[in-house]
Structure formats: structure tokens, C-alpha cells
C-alpha positions as CSV (number, residue, x, y, z in Angstrom):
1,M,7.1,-25.7,-2.8
2,K,4.8,-25.6,0.2
3,N,4.9,-28.2,2.8
4,Q,1.5,-29.9,3.2
5,Q,1.1,-30.4,7.0
6,N,-1.2,-32.8,8.7
7,S,-2.6,-32.3,12.2
8,D,-0.4,-35.0,13.6
9,Q,2.8,-33.4,12.4
10,P,5.0,-31.3,14.6
11,I,4.5,-27.5,14.7
12,H,6.7,-25.9,12.1
13,T,8.4,-22.7,13.2
14,A,10.1,-20.1,11.0
15,L,12.6,-17.5,12.2
16,L,12.3,-14.1,10.5
17,I,15.2,-11.8,11.1
18,L,14.7,-8.2,10.1
19,G,17.9,-6.3,9.1
20,A,16.8,-4.0,6.3
21,G,16.9,-0.6,8.0
22,N,19.5,2.1,7.2
23,S,20.3,2.9,10.9
24,S,19.5,6.6,10.3
25,R,20.1,7.6,13.9
26,L,23.5,5.8,14.0
27,G,24.8,7.0,10.7
28,R,26.3,3.7,9.7
29,P,25.0,0.1,9.4
30,K,24.3,-1.1,13.0
31,Q,24.3,-4.7,11.6
32,L,28.1,-4.5,11.3
33,L,28.8,-3.0,14.7
34,G,31.5,-5.0,16.5
35,M,30.7,-7.1,19.6
36,K,33.4,-9.4,21.1
37,N,34.7,-11.4,18.2
38,T,31.7,-10.9,15.8
39,T,29.2,-8.3,14.6
40,L,25.7,-7.5,15.9
41,L,24.1,-9.2,12.9
42,N,26.4,-12.2,12.8
43,H,25.7,-12.8,16.5
44,T,22.0,-12.8,15.8
45,L,22.5,-15.2,12.9
46,Q,24.7,-17.6,14.9
47,E,22.2,-17.7,17.8
48,A,19.3,-18.3,15.4
49,L,21.3,-21.1,13.8
50,K,21.3,-23.0,17.1
51,V,17.5,-23.0,17.3
52,S,15.7,-26.1,16.1
53,C,13.2,-24.7,13.5
54,Q,11.9,-25.3,10.0
55,V,13.7,-22.4,8.3
56,R,15.5,-19.1,8.9
57,V,15.2,-16.0,6.8
58,L,17.1,-12.7,6.9
59,V,15.6,-9.7,5.1
60,L,18.2,-7.0,4.1
61,G,17.7,-3.7,2.4
62,A,19.9,-0.7,3.0
63,Y,23.7,-1.5,2.7
64,Q,22.7,-4.9,1.3
65,K,25.9,-5.6,-0.5
66,E,28.2,-4.3,2.2
67,I,26.3,-6.4,4.9
68,Q,26.0,-9.6,2.8
69,A,29.8,-9.5,2.1
70,K,30.4,-9.7,5.9
71,I,27.9,-12.2,6.9
72,T,29.3,-15.5,8.3
73,P,27.9,-18.3,6.2
74,T,24.9,-19.8,7.8
75,D,21.9,-22.0,6.9
76,T,19.8,-18.9,6.4
77,E,17.8,-17.7,3.3
78,I,18.7,-14.1,2.5
79,L,16.1,-11.9,0.9
80,F,16.3,-8.3,-0.4
81,N,13.6,-5.8,0.3
82,K,13.8,-3.3,-2.5
83,N,11.2,-1.1,-0.7
84,W,13.1,-1.0,2.6
85,E,12.7,2.8,2.8
86,N,8.9,2.3,3.3
87,G,9.5,1.0,6.8
88,M,9.6,-2.2,8.8
89,A,6.2,-3.4,7.6
90,S,7.6,-3.9,4.1
91,S,10.3,-6.2,5.4
92,I,7.9,-8.3,7.4
93,Q,5.8,-8.7,4.2
94,V,8.8,-9.7,2.1
95,G,9.9,-12.3,4.6
96,L,6.5,-13.6,5.5
97,N,5.3,-13.9,2.0
98,W,8.4,-15.9,1.0
99,L,7.9,-18.2,4.0
100,I,4.3,-18.8,3.2
101,D,5.1,-19.5,-0.5
102,H,8.0,-21.8,0.2
103,Y,7.4,-23.4,3.7
104,D,3.9,-22.6,4.9
105,P,5.0,-22.5,8.6
106,D,2.6,-22.8,11.5
107,Q,4.2,-19.9,13.3
108,V,6.9,-17.3,12.8
109,L,9.3,-15.9,15.3
110,I,10.3,-12.3,14.4
111,L,13.5,-10.8,15.7
112,L,15.7,-7.8,15.0
113,C,19.4,-7.5,14.7
114,D,20.0,-4.7,17.2
115,Q,19.4,-6.6,20.5
116,P,22.8,-8.0,21.5
117,F,21.4,-10.2,24.3
118,V,19.1,-12.2,22.1
119,D,20.3,-15.8,22.2
120,Q,19.4,-19.4,21.6
121,K,18.0,-19.8,25.1
122,L,15.6,-16.9,24.7
123,L,14.4,-17.9,21.3
124,E,13.8,-21.5,22.4
125,K,11.9,-20.3,25.5
126,L,9.6,-18.3,23.3
127,I,8.8,-21.4,21.3
128,S,8.3,-23.5,24.4
129,Q,6.1,-20.9,26.1
130,K,3.9,-20.7,23.1
131,S,2.9,-24.3,23.7
132,N,2.6,-23.9,27.4
133,V,0.3,-20.8,27.6
134,K,-1.9,-21.6,24.6
135,K,-1.7,-18.0,23.4
136,G,-1.6,-17.0,19.7
137,I,1.3,-14.6,20.4
138,V,4.2,-14.8,22.8
139,G,6.6,-11.9,23.2
140,S,9.5,-10.8,25.3
141,A,8.8,-8.8,28.5
142,Y,11.2,-5.9,29.4
143,A,11.1,-2.3,30.5
144,G,7.4,-2.6,31.5
145,T,6.3,-3.7,28.0
146,V,6.1,-6.7,25.7
147,G,8.0,-6.6,22.5
148,V,10.4,-8.4,20.2
149,P,11.5,-11.1,19.7
150,V,7.9,-12.2,19.3
151,L,6.2,-15.4,18.1
152,F,3.0,-15.3,16.0
153,E,0.9,-18.3,15.1
154,R,-0.5,-18.7,11.6
155,K,-3.8,-17.0,12.3
156,Y,-2.0,-13.7,12.7
157,F,-0.2,-13.8,9.3
158,P,-2.9,-11.7,7.6
159,E,-2.5,-9.1,10.3
160,L,1.2,-9.0,9.9
161,L,0.9,-8.7,6.1
162,A,-1.6,-5.8,6.6
163,L,0.9,-3.7,8.5
164,K,1.9,-0.4,6.8
165,G,5.0,1.9,6.8
166,K,6.9,2.0,10.0
167,E,4.4,-0.3,11.8
168,G,5.9,-3.4,13.4
169,A,4.9,-6.3,15.6
170,K,4.2,-3.9,18.5
171,K,1.0,-2.8,16.9
172,L,-0.4,-6.3,17.0
173,L,0.8,-6.9,20.6
174,K,-1.4,-4.0,21.6
175,K,-4.3,-4.8,19.4
176,F,-4.6,-8.5,20.5
177,G,-3.4,-8.1,24.1
178,E,-5.8,-10.7,25.4
179,D,-4.0,-13.3,23.3
180,V,-0.5,-12.4,24.2
181,G,1.8,-14.4,26.5
182,S,5.3,-13.5,27.4
183,I,8.6,-14.5,28.9
184,N,11.0,-12.3,30.9
185,F,13.9,-10.8,28.9
186,P,15.4,-8.3,31.4
187,K,18.1,-7.1,28.9
188,G,15.6,-6.8,26.0
189,N,15.8,-3.0,26.5
190,V,19.4,-3.1,25.5
191,D,19.1,-2.2,21.8
192,I,21.5,-0.2,19.6
193,D,20.0,2.8,17.8
194,T,22.7,5.5,18.2
195,E,26.4,6.0,18.9
196,T,25.5,6.8,22.5
197,D,23.7,3.5,22.8
198,F,26.6,1.6,21.4
199,D,29.0,3.4,23.7
200,A,26.9,2.5,26.7
201,Y,26.7,-1.1,25.6
202,M,30.5,-1.3,25.2
203,K,30.9,0.2,28.7
204,E,28.3,-2.2,30.1
205,D,26.3,0.8,31.4
206,W,23.0,-0.9,31.9
207,N,21.6,1.9,33.9
208,Y,21.7,4.0,30.7
209,F,19.3,1.6,29.0
210,E,17.0,1.5,32.0
211,E,16.6,5.3,31.6
212,K,16.6,5.4,27.8
213,K,13.6,6.9,26.2
214,D,13.0,6.1,22.5
């Protein structure tokens, strides 16, 4: 049931974690890659759990059963995107539509599960900066660009729901650049797409990620 919010109520934030991809360049589910004493996805979930917000949602697709069996229990709603092969836009739609129907949040913070340096501090900075800069979108600045994790206020929900195929939040960051604020996230360029990426991460070869071209 939707929450009916009055103007004097606090801003309600939802966290939307996208983990439905099949890791085609890696050849195995990146969500389950080991890091320290956990996995890439469990790290993201645990950091998200520390953030004060209205609700957390994880969207799975490929490898759903395998991944879900290895998720550390958290206070997170898990959804299945049966159309995950259509691209990231379909996962955003599954997660955001569910959030609108059940919680009607004022803003949604979108994050992926392949950035090992995403943590509670970063996520809370994004939420705080949103209030400070009075922008409709606040993203993470790294490698000369602004990207995920990224926070969108409600007025951009229709734009998010209109994304197609492999389109993601990046398209809207470019389209509405005048309404985009950011915080510095120097290691945001560390993301795991291939075995070479993972090897560089394990070796702490940060120069590799500085030079990496997607």
C-alpha cells in the first residue's frame, strides 16, 4: 500500500540495487566474486543496510537462484526481472514500479553491485548533497564523468521508466546536466566487468582502472 506523504513529512529515500545482469564479459556471476570475507553483492547489500532510508530493493535476473542462495539475509526486498536479457532499463523499471506501488518514495538512489568501494559513507553523502545543492539529480564523480551511484528525485521517475534496452541512468545524467549535482568518488572507476578487472582489483592495481577504457 502506498505511503501518503504530507509536505511536512521527511523526504523518503529508496535504495534500488541492480544485480540482474549475466556478467557476459566475466563468464560467471560477478555478484558472487569474493572480496575479503564476503562477496561483491553481499558487500553492497551490507553497506546499503547501514543507510537510513525508507526501503531497499534488489533486482535479480540471470543466475537468480544461485545468487539468492548465497545472499546474506538483510532487510531488503528481492525482486526478479524475468526480462533481464533486455538490458538494464528493464531492471530499473521492475524495481522502480514496485517501489512506486508499495512505498511511493520521494527519491530513489540507484546503485550497481560491481563497484567494490561503494559504502555507507558514500551513499549517505549522496543523500545529504541532494538537500544541499537543490538539484534534482546527484551522482558520483570519477574518471572525468558523473555516474552511479546516483540519486533521482521523484520528478525523474517517468524518465527512468521510459529508458529502453541497455540504457541506464547515464543517459539522464547527460540529458539533464543542468540539474545534476555530484560528490567526489575517486575509486568509482573501480568496477568489475572482466577477469582482468577482478585480478587488478585483487592486486590493488589502481593504475589499471585509471587507464581502463570500457
